[in-house]
C-alpha positions in Angstrom: -22.8 43.7 -71.6 -20.9 43.2 -68.3 -22.5 42.1 -65.1 -21.2 42.9 -61.6 -21.9 41.3 -58.2 -24.3 43.3 -56.2 -23.7 44.0 -52.5 -26.5 41.6 -51.5 -25.0 38.8 -53.5 -21.5 39.4 -52.0 -22.9 39.3 -48.5 -24.8 36.1 -49.3 -21.6 34.5 -50.6 -19.8 35.6 -47.5 -22.5 34.0 -45.2 -22.5 30.8 -47.2 -18.7 30.4 -47.1 -18.7 31.3 -43.4 -21.4 28.8 -42.7 -19.5 26.1 -44.6 -16.3 26.7 -42.7 -18.1 26.9 -39.4 -20.0 23.7 -40.0 -16.8 21.9 -41.0 -15.1 23.0 -37.8 -18.0 21.9 -35.7 -18.2 18.5 -37.4 -14.6 17.8 -36.8 -14.8 19.1 -33.2 -17.9 16.9 -32.5 -16.1 13.8 -33.8 -13.2 14.5 -31.5 -14.8 15.7 -28.3 -18.2 13.8 -28.7 -20.3 14.5 -25.6 -18.2 17.4 -24.4 -19.7 19.8 -27.0 -23.3 20.8 -28.0 -24.5 23.3 -30.6 -27.7 25.5 -30.6 -29.1 27.8 -33.3 -29.9 31.3 -32.3 -31.2 34.3 -34.3 -29.5 35.9 -37.3 -27.8 32.6 -38.2 -25.5 32.6 -35.2 -24.6 29.5 -33.2 -24.3 29.0 -29.5 -21.6 26.4 -28.6 -21.5 24.9 -25.1 -18.3 23.1 -24.1 -17.1 21.1 -21.1 -13.3 20.9 -21.0 -11.4 18.7 -18.6 -7.9 19.5 -17.4 -5.3 16.7 -17.6 -1.9 17.6 -16.1 1.2 15.8 -17.2 1.7 13.3 -14.4 1.2 14.3 -10.7 1.4 17.9 -9.7 1.7 19.4 -6.3 -1.3 21.8 -5.9 -1.0 24.2 -2.9 -4.4 25.7 -1.9 -3.5 29.0 -0.3 -6.1 30.6 2.0 -6.5 34.3 2.6 -4.5 36.3 5.2 -6.1 37.4 8.4 -5.0 39.7 11.3 -4.7 37.0 13.9 -2.4 34.8 11.8 -0.2 36.6 9.1 0.8 33.2 7.6 -1.9 31.9 5.2 -3.4 28.5 5.7 -2.1 26.2 3.0 -3.3 22.7 2.0 -1.0 20.6 -0.3 -2.5 18.0 -2.7 -1.0 15.6 -5.3 -3.3 15.8 -8.3 -3.3 14.7 -12.0 -6.7 16.0 -12.9 -8.5 19.3 -12.2 -12.3 20.0 -12.3 -13.7 20.9 -15.8 -14.3 24.4 -17.2 -17.7 24.9 -18.7 -17.7 27.5 -21.5 -20.4 28.9 -23.8 -19.3 30.9 -26.9 -21.2 32.6 -29.6 -20.2 32.0 -33.2 -21.6 34.9 -35.3 -23.0 34.2 -38.8 -19.8 35.6 -40.4 -17.4 33.6 -38.2 -14.6 32.8 -39.0 -14.3 35.1 -42.0 -15.2 38.4 -40.5 -16.2 38.3 -36.9 -14.5 36.4 -34.0 -16.1 34.2 -31.4 -17.3 35.8 -28.2 -17.3 34.3 -24.7 -20.8 34.4 -23.3 -20.5 32.5 -20.0 -17.7 30.6 -18.4 -17.5 28.7 -15.1 -15.0 26.5 -13.4 -16.6 23.6 -11.5 -16.4 24.0 -7.7 -15.3 27.6 -8.4 -11.7 26.7 -8.1 -10.7 29.5 -10.6 -11.7 33.1 -10.5 -14.6 33.6 -13.0 -13.6 37.1 -14.3 -9.9 36.1 -14.8 -11.0 32.8 -16.5 -13.3 34.8 -18.9 -10.6 37.2 -19.8 -8.1 34.4 -20.5 -10.4 32.5 -22.8 -11.5 35.6 -24.7 -7.9 36.3 -25.4 -7.5 32.9 -26.9 -10.6 33.4 -29.0 -9.3 36.7 -30.3 -5.9 35.2 -31.2 -7.4 32.3 -33.2 -9.6 33.9 -35.8 -9.5 31.0 -38.3 -10.9 28.5 -35.8 -11.5 28.6 -32.1 -13.0 25.3 -30.9 -9.9 23.0 -31.1 -7.4 25.6 -29.9 -9.5 26.5 -26.8 -10.2 22.9 -26.0 -6.5 22.0 -26.0 -5.6 25.3 -24.2 -7.7 24.2 -21.3 -7.1 20.4 -21.5 -3.3 20.4 -21.3 -3.1 22.9 -18.5 -1.8 25.8 -20.6 -4.7 27.9 -19.1 -2.9 27.8 -15.7 0.0 29.8 -17.0 -2.2 32.6 -18.3 -1.2 36.1 -17.0 -4.7 36.8 -15.9 -4.4 34.3 -13.0 -0.9 34.9 -11.6 -0.8 31.5 -10.0 2.9 31.4 -9.5 3.1 27.9 -11.0 6.5 26.3 -11.4 7.7 22.9 -12.5 4.9 20.5 -11.6 3.8 22.8 -8.7 0.7 25.0 -8.7 -0.1 27.7 -6.1 -3.8 28.2 -6.2 -5.3 31.0 -4.0 -8.8 30.3 -2.7 -11.0 31.8 0.1 -11.9 28.4 1.6 -9.2 25.8 0.9 -10.5 23.4 3.5 -13.8 23.1 1.5 -12.2 23.0 -1.9 -9.6 20.3 -1.0 -12.0 17.3 -0.7 -13.8 18.3 -3.9 -10.5 18.3 -5.8 -9.5 15.0 -4.4 -12.9 13.4 -5.3 -12.7 14.7 -8.9 -9.1 13.5 -9.3 -10.2 10.0 -8.3 -13.2 10.0 -10.6 -11.3 11.4 -13.5 -8.4 8.8 -13.0 -11.0 6.0 -13.0 -12.7 7.3 -16.1 -9.4 7.7 -17.9 -8.3 4.1 -16.9 -11.6 2.6 -18.1 -11.2 4.2 -21.5 -7.6 3.1 -22.0 -6.6 -0.2 -23.6 -4.0 -2.4 -21.8 -2.1 -5.6 -22.7 -2.9 -8.4 -20.2 0.3 -10.3 -19.1 -1.7 -13.5 -18.7 -3.8 -13.9 -21.8 -1.7 -11.5 -23.9 -4.7 -9.7 -25.4 -5.5 -6.0 -25.5 -8.4 -5.2 -23.3 -10.1 -2.0 -22.2 -9.4 -0.8 -18.6 -13.0 -1.3 -17.8 -12.3 -5.0 -17.7 -8.9 -4.7 -16.0 -7.6 -4.0 -12.6 -4.6 -1.9 -11.6 -2.6 -3.0 -8.6 -2.0 -0.2 -6.1 1.5 -1.0 -5.0 3.2 -1.5 -8.3 0.7 0.1 -10.8 0.7 -2.9 -13.1 -2.5 -3.8 -15.0 -4.0 -7.2 -15.7 -7.2 -8.6 -17.1 -9.7 -9.0 -14.2 -11.0 -12.4 -15.4 -7.5 -13.9 -15.9 -6.3 -12.6 -12.6 -9.3 -14.0 -10.8 -8.8 -17.4 -12.3 -5.0 -17.4 -11.4 -5.5 -16.1 -7.9 -8.3 -18.5 -7.2 -6.3 -21.5 -8.4 -3.3 -20.4 -6.3 -5.4 -20.0 -3.1 -7.1 -23.4 -3.7 -3.7 -25.1 -4.1 -2.2 -23.3 -1.1 0.4 -21.3 -3.0 -0.4 -18.0 -1.3 2.9 -16.5 -2.4 1.6 -16.4 -6.0 -1.4 -14.2 -5.1 0.3 -11.0 -6.3 1.3 -9.1 -9.4 1.7 -11.3 -12.5 3.9 -8.8 -14.4 7.3 -10.2 -15.3 9.1 -7.5 -13.4 7.2 -8.1 -10.1 7.5 -11.9 -10.5 11.3 -11.7 -10.7 11.4 -9.4 -7.6 9.2 -11.8 -5.7 11.4 -14.7 -6.5 14.4 -12.9 -5.1 12.7 -11.5 -2.0 13.3 -13.1 1.4 9.7 -12.7 2.5 7.8 -15.3 0.4 4.5 -14.5 2.3 4.2 -10.8 1.4 3.1 -10.5 -2.2 2.4 -6.8 -2.5 -1.4 -6.9 -2.6 -3.8 -5.8 0.0 -6.9 -7.5 1.4 -9.3 -5.2 -0.5 -7.6 -6.0 -3.8 -7.9 -9.7 -3.2 -11.5 -9.3 -2.1 -12.4 -7.4 -5.2 -10.9 -10.0 -7.5 -11.7 -13.4 -5.9 -14.5 -12.7 -3.4 -15.0 -13.0 0.3 -14.8 -16.8 0.6 -11.4 -17.0 -1.2 -10.2 -14.0 0.8 -10.8 -15.8 4.1 -8.9 -18.9 2.9 -6.1 -16.7 1.7 -5.9 -15.0 5.1 -5.8 -18.3 6.9 -3.1 -19.7 4.7 -0.9 -16.6 5.0 -1.3 -16.7 8.7 -0.4 -20.4 8.9 2.7 -19.9 6.6 3.8 -16.9 8.7 3.6 -18.9 11.9 5.5 -21.9 10.4 8.2 -19.6 9.1 8.8 -17.7 12.3 8.7 -20.0 15.3 8.9 -17.1 17.8 5.3 -16.2 16.9 2.7 -17.3 19.4 -1.1 -17.1 19.3 -3.1 -14.6 21.4 -4.3 -16.3 24.6 -7.7 -14.7 24.3 -9.9 -17.7 23.4 -12.1 -15.8 20.9 -9.0 -14.1 19.2 -6.1 -16.6 18.7 -4.4 -14.1 16.3 -0.6 -14.6 15.7 1.5 -12.3 17.9 5.1 -11.5 17.1 7.9 -11.5 19.7 8.3 -8.3 21.7 10.6 -5.5 20.7 12.5 -5.7 24.0 13.7 -8.8 25.7 15.3 -7.0 28.7 14.4 -7.7 32.3 10.9 -6.7 33.4 10.6 -3.1 34.5 7.4 -1.6 35.9 5.6 0.4 33.2 7.8 -1.0 30.4 5.4 -2.3 27.8 8.0 -3.0 25.1 8.9 -6.3 26.8 5.3 -7.5 26.4 3.7 -9.2 23.4 0.8 -7.1 22.2 -1.9 -8.6 20.0 -2.2 -6.8 16.7 -6.0 -7.4 16.6 -7.1 -5.8 19.8 -4.0 -4.5 21.5 -3.3 -4.8 25.3 -6.2 -5.8 27.5 -4.7 -6.7 30.8 -1.2 -6.7 32.1 0.7 -10.0 32.2 0.1 -12.0 35.4 2.9 -14.6 35.0 5.5 -12.6 36.9 3.1 -11.9 39.8 2.0 -15.5 40.1 5.6 -16.7 40.2 6.4 -14.3 43.0 3.3 -15.3 44.9 4.1 -19.0 44.6 7.7 -18.5 45.6 6.6 -16.7 48.7 4.1 -19.5 49.6 6.7 -22.3 49.1 9.4 -20.5 51.1 7.0 -20.1 54.0 7.0 -22.8 56.8 4.1 -25.3 56.7 1.2 -24.1 58.9 2.9 -20.7 59.3 0.7 -17.6 59.6 1.8 -16.5 56.1 0.8 -19.8 54.5 -2.5 -19.9 56.3 -3.3 -16.3 55.2 -2.6 -17.1 51.6 -4.7 -20.3 51.8 -7.6 -18.5 53.3 -7.4 -15.7 50.7 -6.9 -17.9 47.5 -8.0 -21.4 48.5 -5.8 -24.2 49.7 -6.6 -26.6 46.9 -6.1 -24.0 44.2 -2.7 -23.0 45.6 -1.6 -26.6 45.9 -2.6 -27.2 42.3 -0.5 -24.1 41.2 2.4 -25.3 43.3 2.4 -28.7 41.5 2.3 -27.0 38.1 5.0 -24.5 39.2 7.4 -27.3 40.4 6.8 -29.2 37.2 7.6 -26.1 35.1 10.8 -25.5 37.2 11.8 -29.2 36.8 11.2 -29.0 33.0 13.2 -25.8 32.8 16.1 -27.2 34.7 16.1 -30.4 32.6 16.1 -28.4 29.4 18.9 -26.2 30.6 21.0 -29.2 31.6 20.2 -31.6 28.6 19.5 -29.3 25.7 20.8 -26.3 23.8 18.6 -23.4 22.6 18.8 -22.5 18.9 20.2 -19.0 18.8 17.8 -18.2 16.0 14.4 -19.3 17.2 15.2 -20.4 20.8 13.9 -23.9 20.2 15.5 -26.4 22.6 17.4 -29.1 20.8 18.6 -32.3 22.4 21.6 -34.2 21.0 21.6 -38.0 21.3 24.7 -38.8 19.2 27.0 -37.4 16.6 29.0 -34.2 16.4 28.4 -30.8 17.9 27.5 -29.1 14.6 23.7 -28.7 14.7 21.1 -27.5 12.2 17.8 -26.4 13.6 14.8 -28.2 12.2 12.6 -25.1 12.5 14.6 -22.2 11.3 17.5 -24.1 9.6 20.2 -22.1 11.5 23.6 -23.8 12.0 25.0 -23.6 15.5 27.4 -25.2 18.0 25.7 -27.6 20.5 28.6 -27.1 22.9 28.7 -23.3 23.2 25.5 -22.3 21.4 27.0 -19.8 19.0 25.9 -19.4 15.4 28.0 -21.0 12.7 28.8 -20.0 9.2 26.5 -22.2 7.1 29.0 -22.4 4.2 31.8 -23.7 6.5 30.4 -24.6 9.9 33.4 -26.8 10.9 35.9 -24.0 10.9 34.5 -23.1 14.3 36.2 -26.2 15.8 39.6 -25.3 14.2 39.9 -22.0 15.9 42.6 -22.0 18.6 42.2 -20.4 22.0 38.4 -21.1 22.0 36.6 -23.6 24.2 35.4 -25.6 21.2 38.9 -26.0 19.6 39.2 -29.7 18.6 35.8 -30.5 20.2 33.7 -31.4 17.2 32.8 -34.6 19.1 32.4 -34.8 22.9 34.7 -37.6 24.1 34.3 -39.1 27.5 37.8 -39.8 29.0 36.5 -42.9 30.7 35.4 -44.3 27.4 38.9 -43.9 25.8 40.4 -46.7 28.0 40.8 -49.8 25.9 39.4 -53.1 27.3 39.8 -56.5 25.6 36.5 -57.9 24.3 35.2 -61.1 25.7 36.6 -64.2 23.9 39.9 -62.6 23.1 43.1 -63.3 25.1 46.2 -61.1 25.4 49.1 -62.6 23.6 
C-alpha cells in the first residue's frame, strides 16, 4: 500500500518550514540590531516587525536643504550643512505566515524622523527592496538604509553627487536645527560605543570614558588626561596642557608659540575643573606677558587684562582707532587722554606767569592740580631726554638699554634680540660682528667706542723717561 501526502499536511509542512526560516532570520537580526528591532504576533501566524534604522554617511557630507520656489523670489532658499548622520527611518513590516517561502514582506507604515524625507516616496523605495529580497528582508533593508543607499533610490530624485546631497523641503529653516541636533547626538552616541587606545596608559577603553580634542581630533582616556594636565598646571608647565598624541607633541615642540597648546578653555574645564582652569589661565597670561614685553595691562583697575600693542604706530589722527590699544576683555571705553593733557600742559607752560591764559586755566582746573601735573610732565620729559641721550632702544621690544662698558654688540635681556648699540639696527644672531666689517657704513671698525682723548699715552707715576 502506498501513502501520499495530503494537501493539509503539505501546507502544514510549508508553514513549519517558513516559521523556522523566519525565526532564524529574526534571531540573527535581533542579535545584530538589538534595541532597534521588535516583533509582535498578529492573527493567522503573521508577525509584525518594527524597525528603527539610523543613517550613517561615509565621512562628512554637504547637505543642501532647498526650499520651495515662490513668485517674489525665483531663486529657492538654500541652507547648506555638514553632516555625518541623518535622522532615523522608522519602519513597520508584516511578515506573512508563509514568508519567506511563498509570500514577501509588506510595508505597513514608514516614517522619517522630523519628516526630512517624503513619506510616499520612502514607502515605495522600501517596498521595492522588500520585493527584490524574497529570501530575507530584515538585514538587506537595515543595511540599505544605514549606509545611505536609500538616498540614491529613483523614487527621491535627490540629485546627490559625491559627498553632496540636495534635499528639497518645504521649510528648510525649521529642518536645519533638527538635523544639526541629531548629527551631534548621533556622533556622541557613536563615539561612546567605540573603543580607543589611550596614548598615556596604552589600554583600550570605550569612548564613554574618553575625550576627543576638538582641534586635532585625537582621543585620550579622560582619567589619564586629567591627571597629566593637573600635574602640568600645578608645576607651571602650561605648554604641556594639550594633546598627548605623539604627532601633536612633535608639532608643539617645533612650534614657535609655546603658550598655545591647541586646547580651549571649555576642554580644560571639562577635564580638570574650574579651580585648575583659573590657575591655567593665570599662568598662560603671565607667560604671554613675559614673552612679549610690548604687552601692557589694561589701566582699568577692575580689569588689568593684558593688552597687545596696537596695529598701527603712525602719528595720531583724529578718528583713527588702530593706533590705540584696545582691551580684549571689554573693548574701548573712553578715548585716550594723554595727547590732550600734553597739549594742555604745553600751553600752560608756554604762557607767561600771571598771564590771563594761565589764570584762566588755574581757575578752571585748580592751580595746585596743574602745578602737580607740570612737575610730573617735566620729570617725564627729563627722563625721556636722558633715555634718548644715554640709552638705545631694542629694535625688537623697544626696551631701553644702557651700556656701561664693552663693545657695541648688544643682546636684549627681554627678547634676546641682537642689535648694534651705536646705530640701533638688528644684527644677524649667527654672525653679529660682520656688521662692523661692512665698509661705507657708520659702524665700520667701530665695534668699540674709542675716545680720541683717551688714546694719548701718558707715563704712569713712578716711571721716568729714558
